[in-house]
N, C-alpha and C positions, 0 to 999 in steps of 0.2 A: 662408686662415689661414696665418700664418707661425709657425714653431716655434723655440723657444729652450730651453736647458736648462743645468744645471750638472752637470759630470762630476766624480766623485771616488770614493774608496773608503777609509772608509765614506762614505755620503752621506745616509742616512735622517734624520740630525739637521739637515740644512741648512735654514735659514730662507729661503734665496734665492727659492724659488718663491713664497712668501707675499709677500715684499717686492716682487718684480718684478710679479707678477700684480695686486697692489693698484693699482699705477700704470697698468698696461695697461688695467685695467678702468675706472679713474677717467677716463682719456683716451679710452676707447672705441676702442682700437686693436686691429686684427685679429691679435693675437699671443697665444700660449700658452706659458708657461714651466714646464718640468718638471725632474725630476732623474733622473740615470741613473748607476748604479754600474758601473764598469769593473773587469774582473778583472786586466788587465795594461795596461802602457803601449802595447803594440802595437795595442790595440783602439781607441785614441782617434780616429785618422783615419778608420778604417773605420766606427765608430759615428756620427761626425759626418755622414758621407756617407749612411749607411743611414737615419738618422732624418730626412734632408732638412732639416737645420737651417740657419737663416740666421745663427745666432750661438750662442755657448756661453760659459759661465764654467767655469774649470778650477780645481779645488782639489786638495788633497793626495791622492795623491803624484805628480800628473801635470803640474805647472806647468813643469818644466824640459823634459819631453818635448814639451810643446805648442810650445815654441820650434822644435823640429826639424820639426814638420809644417806650421808656418806658411810660406806662400810669401814673406812679408815681415814685418818687425817694426818697430814704432815705435822711435824712438831710445831711449826710456826702457826698453822691454822688452828691447832688445838690450843695453843697458848692465847691466841687472839680471840678464839671463840666465834670466828666468822670465816666463811668460805666464799670466795668469789670465783673459784675455778674447780670444776668437777671433771675428772678424766675417768673413762671406763677402761679398765685394764683387760688383759687377755683372758682373765678368769671371770669377766663380766662383773667385776666389783667396781664400785664407785670410790675413787680416791679424791679427797678434798684438799685443796691448797688455798693459800692466800697470797696473791701476787700484788695486792695493794701496798703492803708494807715495804717490800723491796723496791717497788716502783717509786715510792716516795723517797726512800733513802738514796737510790741511785740518782734521782733528779737533783738532790743536793750535792752529791759527789761530782756530777757533771757541771754543776755551777762553780766548782772550784773550792768547796769548803771541806775542811777536815771535821770529823764529827767526834765530839766528846773525847773519850779515851782512845780514839782511833780504833775502836771496835767496829764490827759491822754485823749484819744479820747472817746467821748461819742457815744452811738448808738449801734444798734444791731450787726453790723459787729464786733465790739470789744468785745461785750459780749460773742460771740462764742469762743473767745480765752482766756477769763478771767480765766478759771480753770487752765491754765498752770502756772499762777503766784503762785498758791498754791502748786505747785509741784517742787519748786526750789530745786536743788540738790547741789548748791554751794553758796558761800558767795556773797550776792548781795548788791548793793547800795554803794559800796566803792568809786565809782567815779561818778561824775555828769556831764552831758552834758548840757551846758548853751548856746552854740552857734554852728552854723553849716553853712558850705558852700556847696551848691549843684552845681555841674558842669553839665550843660545841663538843658533844659527847656521843654522837651517833656512830654508825659502823666504821666510817672512814677515820674518825677521830680515834676510835679504839685501836684500829690497825696501826695508825701513825704513832700513837702513844706507846704501844708495845715495842714498835720498831726503834723509836728514839731511846727508850729505856735500855734495850739490848745494846745500843751503840754507846751507852754510858753518858747520855745527855740528861741533865736534870730537867724534869718535865712537870709542868702543872697543867691540869685540865680544868677549864672553867666553863660552866654551863648555866643555862637559864634556871634550871631547877636541880634538885638533888636526885632526880629519877635514876640516873645511871651510876650513882656514886659507888654502889656495891661492887660493880665490875672493876673499877680502878682501885678501890681499897684492897680487894683480894690480890691484886697484882702490885701492891705497894707503890702506886702512882698517885701523888697528891691530887686532890680534887677540891673544888670550891664552886659556889654559885657566883654569878656575876655580881651580886650584891656584896659578896665577901671579898671580891678581887682586890680591893684597895688595901686590905690588911693581911693578905695572905700571898706569899711569894716563895719562889724556890730558894732564894738566898737573900741575904740582908741588903743587897744592892737595890732590889726592887726593879731590876731591868731584866730583859730577856733578849738573848741573841736572835732568836727565831720566834716570830709571831705568826700563827697559822689560823686562818679563818676557815673552820670546818663546819660552820653553820650554813643554813639555807638562806641567809640574809641577802646574798647577792642575786638570788633568783627574783626577789621582790625589790631589787634595786635599793636596798637599805644597808646601813652599817650594822655590824653585829653588836656593837656597843655605842653608847653616846660618844660623839666626837671628842668631848672634853676628857673622856677616859682613854680613848684610843690614841689621841695625838701624842701624849708623852710616851706611851709605850712604843709607838712607831718611831718616834724621834730617836730613841735609844737602841732600837733593834738593828741588827746587821742585815736581816732579810725579812720581808713581809711576804707571806705565801697565802694566796687564795686558791682553794681547791677548785673553784669554778674556772671556766675558761671561755674564751670568746672575747666579746667586747669588754673593755676595762670596767671593773666593778667599782662601786663607791669606795670599797676597801682599798683597791689598787690606786684609785685616784687620790685618796687621802695620803697614801704612802708616797706618791709622787710629790704632793705638796710638802711633805715632811722631808723630802730628799732622801728617802730610804730605798735601798735596793729592793726590788719587788719581783714576784714571779706568779704566774697563774698555773692552773692544774693541767695544762696541755701535756707537758712532759711526763707527769705522773700517769696520765691516761695511756700514753703511748708505751711507756716502759712496763706498766703492769700488763698491757696487751702482748708485748713481746715475750715476757716471761710465761704468760698463759699459752701463747701459741707454740712456744718451744716445748711445753709440757704436752700439748695436744699432738704435736708432730715432732718427735725426737730427731727425725732425719734432717730437720732444718739446721743450717749452719750459717756462719758469718753474721753474728748478731749486729755488728756495726752496719752492715749493708741493710739489714731489716730495719734498724733504727732510721737510717737515712731515707729509705723509701717511705716509711710512715710519717716521718717529720716533714718530708717534701710535699706530701698530699694534704697534710693537716690544715695549712692555711686556707686551702680551697674548700675543705669540708666545713670549717668553722666560720666561713665568711657569711 
């Protein structure tokens, strides 16, 4: 038996074991996926070795530390500076990947959007999801996303901003403080505080095709910005995207009031899980089938 898990703190809420084990059982593979709460970043490497894992997913707040314990990083993980997937190779080396970025990009493609200059993310993490593009079941490419505003600057926001940048999408990151500004400045991604948002935008139009809530506001059932600021942004957006999933958040409900197309984070969670699982288990095939199984059980898990 081979063992996998997800590390985080808190971690009891994670749906990853249900999603991964559903596929491992469906394919009759000798793997078991669990979850493990860490008390500190220093425990990550020791816990990985002590549990005898062949791979693990990493969630908050350990994604940046996972970069440091990996023996090598994929180009995408290195660029983002965060790892959410660790794989132990045949030489007992830990390889770090980031599947959050391709999971987000693929979720937009499956919604039917073309992205920026029709570029996409390069690398093995995205390759695991590529077969889904050939299984499109509806009309795609009718609308293009050329610009994006990301609210929040944590680990998920960093991965998404780097992904959108690679896709040729003009992206602005706005955050409560300037705490994370250096990360985005180093990667030439425009950054501002919420207070500066009214006078700083990607282009002269002052509108954004894609508006992403990557803050924790939905956990506390609040809006990331005052409604008076959000409403005009949402009204002009082609898509409002909240990384949280489950019950509609205040951000999603306001999007509905503005008659703006909206999406929660369920597909991103599933797609990043598929990419990670195929890195853990290279023998897995038929990505569309894996997606269908995970998507099928997700409503039950999140109810």
